[in-house]
MARZAFI-12637 format. One record per residue: y negated, z, x negated of N, C-alpha, C in turn. Coordinates in steps of 0.1 Angstrom, whole numbers, plus 2048, in hexadecimal, padded with zeros to 3 digits. Layout:
# residues N
YZXYZXYZX
...
# end
This chain:
# residues 528
5E55C45B45E45B55B25F15AF5AC
5F65B75A26025B259C60E5B15A6
60F5BB5AF6195BA5B96175AF5C3
60A5AD5C76075A25D060B5955C9
6075935BC60A5875B56195855B4
6215905B262F58F5B163558A5BE
63058F5C963558B5D763257C5D9
6265785D562256A5D762B5615CF
62F5655C363855D5BA64655C5BF
64A5645C96585645CE65A5565D5
6665515D36695455DA66B5475E9
66B53D5F166C53E5FF679544604
6835415FC6915475FF6945535F6
68A55A5F268D5665E96955705F0
6945715FD69C57B6046AB578604
6AE56C6006BC5675FF6C05675F0
6B85615E76BC55F5D96B756A5D0
6AC5715D36A757B5CA6A55885D2
6AF58C5D96AE5975E36AA5A45DD
6B05A85D26AD5B55CC69F5B65C7
69A5AB5C168D5AB5BC6835AB5C7
6865A45D267D5A35DD67B5B05E4
6865B75E76855C45ED67E5CE5E5
6805CE5D86795D75CF66A5D45CE
6665C85CE6585C45CE6515C95DB
6575C75E66515CB5F26515DA5F4
65B5E15EF65B5F05EF64F5F55E7
64D5F05DB6425F45D26355F05D8
6345E45DE6275E05E46235E85F0
62D5EC5F96295F4604624602600
62B6085F66266155F16186145EB
6156095E46086075DE5FD6045E9
6005FB5F25F75F85FD5F3605605
5FD60D6085FB6196105F2623608
5F56265FB5EE62F5F35DF62B5F1
5DE61D5EF5D06185ED5C86155F9
5CF6186055C86166125C6608616
5CE5FF6105CD5F16135D65EE620
5D25F362B5DA5F36375DD5E563D
5D35DC63B5D55CF6415E05C8639
5E05C962C5EB5C36235F85CA627
5F85D76296045DE62C60A5D9639
6025D76436085D265060F5C564F
6095BC64760F5AF64561C5B063D
61C5B86326275B96296335C062F
6315CA63763C5D363C6465CB645
6405C064B6495B96546545B164D
6525AE64065C5A66396695AE637
6695B96306755C062E67C5C563B
6745C86456795CD6526805C1659
67C5B56566825A965D68E5A3654
68C5A464769659C63F6A05A5637
69D5B26366A75BA62F6B55B9636
6BF5B862E6CC5B56346D35C163A
6CF5CD6366D65D963C6CB5E463E
6CF5ED6476C65F864B6C260063F
6CB6036356C860B62A6BC605622
6BC5F86216B15F16196A45F1621
6A45F462E6985F5635691603635
69960D63069461B63168761D62A
68561861E67861A61766C614620
66F60862666460262E66160A63A
66B60F64066961864C662625648
66562A63C65E63663764F633635
64C62862F63E62562D63762263A
63E61B643639618650635624658
63D62F65863A63B65F62D642659
62D64264B62164764561463F649
61563264960A62A64C60662C65B
60F62D66460C62F67260563D674
60A64766D60465466E5F6654669
5F464E65D5E664E6575DD64565F
5E263C6675D96346705D663A67D
5DB64667F5D964D68C5E2649697
5EE6436935F863F69D60464869C
60265569E60C65E69B61865D6A5
61565A6B16206586BB62964D6B7
6246426B362C6366AF63363A6A2
62D64269963464668D64064F690
63E65869964966169D65465A6A3
6516506AC65B6486B36646416A9
65D63B69E66463469466D63D68C
66864968966F65368167C657689
67A65A69568665F69D69065469F
68C6486A069563D6A069D63C694
69763C68869E63C67B6A764867A
6A365367D6AB65F67C6B865E685
6B66596916C265769A6CC64E693
6C764368D6D063A6866D864167A
6D064B6746D66526696DF65E66E
6E066067B6E966A6806E2677684
6D56776846CD6846876C5681694
6C968769F6C26846AB6B86906AF
6AC68D6B26A26976B669C6926C3
69D69B6CD6976976DA6886976DA
68268C6DF67368C6E066E6956EB
67769B6F36736A46FE6776B26FC
6766B76EF6796C56EC66F6CE6F3
6736DA6F666A6E46FD66C6F16F6
6656FB6FB6657096F567370F6F5
67A70D70168771370269270D6F9
6927006F869B6F96EE6986FC6E0
68B6FE6DD6877016CF68C70F6CC
68A7196D568F7266D269E7266CF
6A571F6D76B471E6D46B77186C7
6AF70D6C36B17076B66AD7116AB
6A27186AC69D7216A26A772D6A0
6AD7326AB6B773C6AA6C37376A2
6C772B6A56D272469E6D072368F
6C471F68B6C071E67D6C072C677
6BB73667D6BA7436786C8749675
6D274567E6DF74A67D6E6743671
6E373666F6E972F6646E4734657
6D77376566D173D64A6D674B647
6D87536526DD7606506EB76064B
6F375764F70175664B70175163C
6F774A6386F774562A6F074F621
6E87586276DF76161F6D475A618
6C875E61B6BC7586156BD757606
6C07626006C07635F16CA75A5EB
6D47555F36DE74C5ED6DC73D5F0
6D173A5F86CF72D5FC6CE7235F1
6C77275E66C571D5DB6D271B5D3
6DC7235D66E97215CF6F27175D6
6EE7125E26F67085E96F86FB5E1
7026F45E47056E75DC6FA6DD5DF
6F96D25D76F06C85D96F46BE5E4
6EB6B85EB6ED6AF5F56F26A25EF
6FD69C5F47026905EE7026845F7
70368660470467C60F6F767460F
6F866760E6EC65E60E6E565F61B
6EC65E6266E565E6336DE66C636
6E46776316DE6846336D168562A
6D267F61E6C66806156BB67761B
6BF66B6216B56636276AF669634
6B767063B6B26786476A8682643
6AB6896386A169363369468D62F
69468162A68867A627680677633
68767263E68066E64A67C67B652
68468565167F692658672697651
67269664466669A63D65A691641
65D68464265267B64664E67D654
65768265D65468566B64B69166D
64A69A6626436A66646356A4669
62D69C66261F69A66661D694674
62568967662368268362868A68F
63269268D63769A69862D6A669A
6276AB69061D6B66916116B1699
60E6A469760269E69E60669B6AD
6136996AF6176936BC61D69D6C6
6276A56C162E6AE6C96326BA6C1
62D6C56C462F6D16BD63E6D56BC
6456D46C86536D86C965B6CE6C1
6586C26C16606B86B865E6BB6AA
6516BF6A664E6C36996576CF694
6596D969D6616E569A6706E1699
6746D76A16826D36A06846CB693
67B6C468F67C6BD68267E6C7677
6776D26776786DC66D6866E266D
68B6E56796986EC67A6A36E2675
6A26D56786AC6CC6746AC6CB665
6A06CB65E69F6CB6506A76D6649
6A56E264F6AC6EE64A6BB6ED64C
6BF6E96586CD6E865B6D46DE652
6CE6D364F6D46C96466D56CF638
6CB6D66346CB6DC6266D66E6625
6D76EF62F6E16FA62E6EF6F5630
6F16EC6396FF6E763D7046DC634
6FB6D462F6FF6C86276FA6C7619
6F46D26146F06D26066E16D0604
6DD6D45F86CE6D55F56CA6C85EE
6BD6C45F16B66B95EA6A86BE5E7
6A06B65E16926BA5DE68A6BD5EA
68D6B65F56866B86026896C5608
6956CB6046996D860968E6E3606
6876E15FB67C6EB5F86716EA602
66E6DE6076646DC61266A6E261F
6776E062167D6E562E67C6F462E
67E6FB62367E70962366F70E625
66670761F65870B621653709630
6586FE6366556FB64465B70564D
66770964A66E713652667720652
66272464665A73064464E72F64C
64772464D63B72265563F723664
64A71D66864E71E67665072C67A
65573567165774367564A74A678
63F74567563274B67862D749686
63474068D63073C69B6337486A4
62A74A6AF62C7556B86397566BF
64074A6C164D74A6C76587516BF
6557526B165F7596A86597656A2
64D76369A64676E69464E77768B
65677168265D77867865777766B
64C77F66864477D65C64B78164F
65478A65065B78E64366478363F
66C77D64867577264466D765641
661764648658758645654759636
64F76563264B76662465676461A
66276961E66E768615672759613
67275261F67574461E66A73C616
65E74061765373961065573C601
6587485FD65A74B5EE6667435E9
6707425F267C73A5EE67972C5EC
6707265F466C7185F36647165E5
65C7205E165571E5D565F71E5C9
6697275CA6737275BF67B71A5BF
67D7145CB6857085CC67F6FC5C5
6716FD5C366B6F25BC6716F05AE
6746FB5A767A6FB59A6896F959B
68F7015A469E7015A56A36F35A9
69D6ED5B26A16E05B769B6D45B0
6936D65A668B6CC59F6836C45A9
67C6CC5B26756C65BD6666C65BA
6626C25AE6546C25AA64C6B75B2
6536AD5B764C6A35BF6496A85CD
64F6B45D064C6BA5DD6436C65DC
63E6C95D06366D55CE62A6D55D8
6236CA5DA6176CA5E361B6CE5F1
6276CA5F662A6CD60362E6DC605
6356E15FB6396EF5FB62D6F85FA
6236F45F26166FB5F160F6FB5FE
60F6EF6056086EE61160C6F861B
6196F961D61E70262861F711623
621713616621721612613727612
60A72060B5FC72560A5F4722616
5F871961E5F171662A5F471E636
60172463660572B64360D737640
61373963561C74463361674F62A
61074B61F60B75561560376061B
5FA75C6255F076662A5F776F634
60476E63660B77863E60C785636
60B78462860C78F620601790615
5FD7856105F47846045E6782609
5DC7866015CE7846045CB775606
5C47726115C17646155B975D60A
5B17656035A875E5F95B07575EE
5BD75C5EB5C57575E15CA7495E4
5CA7455F15CF7385F55C672D5F2
5B972F5F15B07245EF5B271C5E3
5B37225D75B671A5CB5C47145CB
5CD71A5D15DB7145D15DB7085DA
5D37085E55D26FC5ED5CC6F05E6
5C26F35DE5BC6E95D65C56E45CB
5CD6ED5C55D86E95BC5E26DF5C2
5E66E35CF5EF6DA5D65E86CD5D9
5DC6CD5DC5D46C15DF5D56B75D3
5D26BC5C75D26B45BB5E06AE5B9
5EA6B75BB5F86B25B95FB6A75C2
5F76A85CF5F969E5D95F26915D5
5E66925D15DE6865CD5E567F5C1
5EA6865B85F06805AC5FC6785B0
60367D5BB60F6765BF60D66B5CA
60066A5CE5FD6605D96026655E6
6046725E86096785F55FC67B5FD
5F76706045EA67260A5EB67B617
5F767C61D5F86856285F6694623
5FC6976185FA6A56135EC6A760D
5E669C6085D869D6035CF6A260E
5D069B61A5C869E6255CA6AD62A
5D76B062B5DA6BD6315D66C9627
5D76C761A5D36D16115C46D3611
5BC6C86125AE6C96125A96CF61F
5B06CB62A5AC6D16375AE6E0637
5BA6E46325BD6F36325B36FA628
5B06F461D5A76FA61359A6FC61A
5956F26215886F36285886FF632
59370063959470A64359571863D
59C71963259D72662B59072A625
58972061F57D723618572727621
57172162D56672363756A72E641
57572C64857973665357F74264D
58674164258F74C63E58A755634
58775062858575A61D57675C619
56D75562055F75761D55B75360F
56274860A55F7435FD55073D5FE
54973D5F253B7395F253B72B5F9
53272A60353271E60B52E712604
5247135FB5207085F352B7025EA
53370B5E553F7065DD5496FF5E6
54C7045F15566FE5FA5506F15FF
5436F060353D6E460853E6D95FD
53B6DC5F153B6D35E65496CD5E3
5536D65E35616D25E15656C85EC
5636CC5F85676C46045606B7604
5536B660154C6AA6015516A05F6
5546A55EA55969D5DF5666965E3
56F69E5E957C6995EC57C6915F9
57269360257168A60E56D67C609
56467B5FF56066E5FA56C6685F3
5746705EC58066B5E558A6645EF
58C66B5FA59566660559065960B
58365960D57D64D61357E641609
57D6445FC57F6395F258D6335F3
59663C5F75A46375F85A7632606
59D63060E59E62B61B5A6633625
5A76406225AE64962B5A464E636
5A064563F595648648599652652
5A56516585A965B6625AA66965C
5B066A6505B167664A5A367C646
59B67364158D67763D58667E649
58867965558167E66158468D663
59169166159469F66258C6A7658
58A6A264C5836AA6425746AA645
56F69F64B56069F64E55C6A9658
5666AD6615636B766B5606C4664
5686C865A5666D46535596D364B
5566C764554A6C563D53E6C7646
53E6C16525326C365B5306D165E
53B6D96605396E76635336EE657
5386EB64B5326F263F5236EF63E
51F6E26405116DF63E5086E6648
50D6E76545056EE65E5046FD65B
50F70365650E712652505713647
50570A63D4FC70B6314EE708635
4EC7016404DE6FE6454D96F0640
4E26E763C4DF6DA6394DD6D2645
4D36CA6464D06C26524D66B464F
4E36B36504EA6A664D4F56A4658
4F569865C50069366550A68C65C
51569365751E68E64D526682653
52768166052E676666526669664
51966A66551065F66251165B653
51166664B51166363C51E65C638
52966063D53665B63953B64F641
53864F64F53F64665853563D65F
52864065D51D63866451E63A673
52264567852164868651B656688
51565969350F66669551A671699
51667E69752068869B5246876A9
51A6846B251D6836C15276786C3
52566D6BD52E6616BF53C6646B9
53C66B6AE54966F6A85516786B1
54A6826B755168B6C05566846CC
54D67B6D25516746DE55E66B6DB
55E6646D056965B6CC5766636CB
57566E6C35816766C158767D6CD
57E6816D55836886E258967E6EB
5856726EB58A6686F45966606ED
5996646E15A465D6DA5B16636DE
5BB65A6E15C865E6E45CF6646D8
5D566F6D95DC6756CD5D167D6C5
5D267C6B85C86836AF5C76926B2
5D36986B55D46A66BA5CD6AF6B0
5D06AE6A35CB6B76995BC6B5697
5B76A96985A96A76965A16AD6A2
5A66AC6AE59F6B26B959F6C16B8
5AA6C66B45AB6D56B25A16DA6A8
5A06D369C5966D66925886D5697
5856CB69E5786C96A45746D56AD
57D6D96B657A6E46BF5786F16B7
5816F36AE5816FF6A657470169E
5706F66975636F66905576F8699
5576F26A454C6F36AD54B7016B3
5577076B65577146BB55371F6B0
55871C6A4555726699546726697
53F71A69653171969552A7216A0
52E71F6AC5287256B85297356B6
53473A6B35367486B152E74E6A6
52E74769B52674C68F51774C692
51374369B50474269F50174B6AA
50B7526B050975B6BB5087546C8
50B7476C950A7406D65187406DC
51B74C6E252874E6E852B7466F5
5207426FC52273970752772C703
5227266F85277196F353571B6EE
5387266E75457286E254F7296EE
54B72F6F955473070555772270B
54D71970B54F70C710559704707
5577066FA5617006F156F7056F3
5707126F557D7186F8583712705
57B71170F58070C71C5856FE71B
57F6F67125836E87115906E6709
5956F17025A16F06FA5A86FD6F9
5A67067025AB7147015BA715700
5C270C7065D070D7065D670C6F8
5CE7076EE5D37056E15D07116D8
5CA71B6DD5C47256D45CE7316D1
5DA7316D55E373C6D25F07396CB
5F472D6CB60272A6C66027236B9
60E71F6B560F7176A961171F69C
61471769161571D684608723680
60972E6785FE7366755F573066A
5F172466C5E771E6635DA725664
5D072365B5C372965C5BC726669
5BE71966E5B871567B5BE71E686
5CB7206865D17296915CB737690
5CA73C6845C474A6835B674A688
5AE7406855A073F68959F73E698
5A773569E5A77336AC5AA7406B4
5B57476AF5B87546B65AD75E6B6
5A775F6AA59B7686A95907646B1
58C7586B15807536B95837546C8
5907516CC5937536DA5917616DF
59576B6D75947796DA58577D6DC
57D7786D356E77B6D45687756E0
56C7696E35677626EF56C7696FC
57976C6FC57F77370857877F70C
57578870256F795705560793709
55978970254B78670654A782714
55277871855177272555577C730
55F78472D56378F736558799738
55079C72E5457A572F53979F737
53879273652C78C73C52E78774A
53B78474E53D77D75B543788764
54178477154778C77C554786781
55577977F56177278456B76F778
57776D77B58276A771582774766
57F78076857F78B75E58D78D758
59678D7615A479075D5A9784754
5A57787575A976D74E5A476E740
59777273F59177373259577F72A
59878A73159D79672B5AB793725
5B378B72D5C07877285BF77F71B
5B577671A5B376E70E5B0778703
5A77817055A278A6FA5AE7936F6
5B57996FF5BF7A36FC5CB79C6F5
5CE7906F95D97886F35D57866E4
5C97826E15C47806D45C578D6CC
5C07986D25C07A56CB5CE7A96C8
5D87A76D15E67AB6CE5EB7A26C3
5E87966C35ED78D6B85E77926AA
5DA7956AA5D479969E5DA7A6699
5DE7AF6A35E47BC69F5F17BA699
5F97B069E6067AE6986057A868A
5FB79F6885F879A67A5F47A5671
5EC7AE6765E67B966D5F17C1668
5FC7C366F6077CB66B60D7C665E
60C7B965C6127B26506087B0645
5FB7AF6495F07AD63F5E37B3644
5E17BF6415D57C66455C97C063E
5CB7BB6325C07B562A5BA7A9631
5C27A06375BD79463D5B979664B
5BE79F6525BC79F6615B67AC666
5B67B765F5B17C46645A37C3669
59A7BD66158C7BD66558A7B5672
5927AA6745917A26805967AA68C
5A17B168A5A77BA69559C7C4699
5967CB69058B7D56935807CE69B
57C7C26975717BC69F5757B86AD
5827B36AF5877B16BC5877BD6C4
58C7C86BE58C7D56C557E7DA6C9
5757D86C05677DB6C35627D46CF
5647C76CF5607BF6DB5677C36E8
5737C76E657B7CB6F25747D86F8
5717E26EF56B7EE6F455D7EC6F9
5567E26F35497DE6F854A7D9706
5547D17095577CC71755A7D8720
5617E271B5657ED7245597F5729
54E7F47235427FB72853E808721
53580F72852E81A72253882571D
54282872554C833722553830714
55382471055A82070355081C6F8
54381F6FB53981B6F153B8216E3
53F82D6E25418336D554D82D6CE
5578296D55638226CF55F8146CA
55780D6D25528006CD54A8026C0
54180B6C053880D6B55418106A8
54B8196AA55381C69E55B810699
5608076A35687FC69F55F7F1697
5537F069C54A7E76955487EB686
5467F86845457FD6775517FB66E
55D7FD6755697FB66E56B7ED66A
5677E46725697D56705607D1664
5537D666454A7D365954F7D864C
5547E464C5597EB6405667E463A
56F7E064457B7DA63F5797CC63A
5707C464056D7B763C5667B762E
55D7C162C5577C361F5617C7614
56A7D06175747D460E57D7C960A
5817C061358A7B56105837A860D
5767A960B56E79D60656E79160F
56D79461C56B78962655C78A62A
55478462254578562454177F631
54777463554476D64254777664E
55277D64E55678565954E792659
54B79764D5427A364C5357A0653
52F79465052379065752478F666
52F78966A53278867853379567F
53A79E67953C7AC67F52F7B3680
5277B26765197B86765117B2681
5127A568350A79E68D50F7A269B
51C7A369D5217A86AA51D7B66AC
51D7BF6A25197CD6A450A7CD6A8
5027C46A24F47C46A54F27C06B4
4F97B76B94F97B36C74FD7BF6D0
5077C66CC50C7D26D35017DD6D4
4FA7E06C94F07EA6C84E47E66D0
4E07D96CF4D57D46D74D77D56E6
4E47D36EA4E77D56F84E47E36FD
4E67ED6F44E37FB6F84D57FF6F3
4CC7F56F04BE7F86ED4BD8016E0
4C68006D74C58076CB4C07FD6C0
4B37FB6C14AD7F06B84AE7F36A9
4AD7FF6A54AF8026974BD7FE692
4C78026994D57FF6954D77F0696
4D17E96A04D37DB6A24CC7D4696
4C07D86924B97D26874C07D467A
4C67E06784CD7E366C4D97D966A
4E07D76754EC7CF6754E97C0674
4DE7BC67A4D97AE6784D67AB669
4CF7B56634CC7B46554D87B464C
4E27BC6504EF7BB6494F57AE64A
4F57A86564FB79B6584F4790650
4E67916504DE7886484E2788639
4E47946344E77966264F5790623
4FE79262C50C78C62A50B77D62A
5047776345037696354FC763629
4F176A6234EB7656174F576560C
4FD76F60A506770600511765601
51576260D51F75861051974A60E
50C74860F50673B60D50373461A
50473C6255027366334F3737637
4EB72F6304DC7306334D972C641
4E17236474DF71F6554E072B65E
4E973465C4EB7406644E074A660
4DC74B6544D17546504C4752658
4C17456594B57426614B674666F
4C17456754C37496834C3758685
4C875F67B4C876E67B4B9773679
4B276C6714A477066E49C76F67B
49F76668449876569149B771699
4A77756994AB7816A14A578E69B
4A478E68E49E79A68748F79B68B
48978F68B47A78E68E47879369D
48178F6A647F7936B44817A26B6
4897A86AE48B7B76AF4807BE6A8
47A7B869E4707BF6974627C069E
4617B86A94547B86B04517C46B8
# end
């Protein structure tokens, strides 16, 4: 209100006679309007400095806030177009038509630059002094989210340019983010250099102190604990760090990072580490309300998808979309699937629906979800969603191959590709991936038929044991459930019953009462 009143008190010719005061008032107002979710006020106010500022340099803050506003409003393509235009003016050109081949060339170039500078010496580089280069780093950082939503290859190019500017033109606080982003990029299948990824991630954490980059802590945490740490460290350790990053982001008004941290926490808590579901559901619900209070509706939608999944696993009969947005789950799904853009939201929707179907043993439904979005299930940075999609795709692939007589080669390819990916990940972190690899191998041998029955049985046992040892209660239950289906197929009712009971105990411990009730029905049918 004070800022609004200050703007009202400005004279009509303030852009001429009180220029510095006017530009400062509008800069502060735009930041406040965005953080408070007052988007209608923002849209009116942003036009003033973009129209009346006398030089491009004085328009940069307004463009920065405009890109954030467009991204938060679900207009990521427009946001990216604005960002690329500003970057071009600042001397950094990024093609909107990047592809895998050009990305690989760029990535090799960056690796060579880093190799020549030596990773352990990167933080000794001089400080960045050039104003245009520092402004470019700001806009590259702002372009991260909208490019991720719009064009994966452009997103990767943005990362590479951030690293190049840092190494060739000096370090700034955003360089810490650049190094964490580059570490995340190295987890992609096109590169898959997990050792260097982890090394770059640890470097980024050190850079928070070395570069006085405390305002960037939330972004560094996002990419290190969201995509890099579990290359080596137990996945369970990432959940509290993501919440720590979330609080840091909220304190700074960095609503983009707020959303991403909460989204990744929800994924790690539910899909990844088997954290007590009731705890995860409570945390996500509280912060979804908090985001809605700040009028971050688009961001809140991403979180509600995870919340709906958690409530269904717990067994709560609630349509959270109706609770928070006054629309039904069916209407929400229809709207988002028909919405142009919203790439991340669509992917989360499909992944959550597929996960629920697999955990409930409804593999036919899981296969339909995969078919509607299968091309997205193998690539990208190794966020928890990517890990989950690779795993689910493998389970679906082997199931459909076992059940169908047509397109068997297609589905086997899906399964084997996922199994090979999980195998490569297991080499770097057996703690996080070994149990899932064993389960995919069990399903593969189940598909292979009677001659491989003993191998399948052994792999199911290994998966259950590994998941138990590494404290993945959700995956232990799933492995036991899959083993029960396998034994039931061979009419071994006693073994099937034992495994269903094991699955029930795991789901009870996890807090997934919704799954417990469904397992009880299967136990009852076997007990007759």
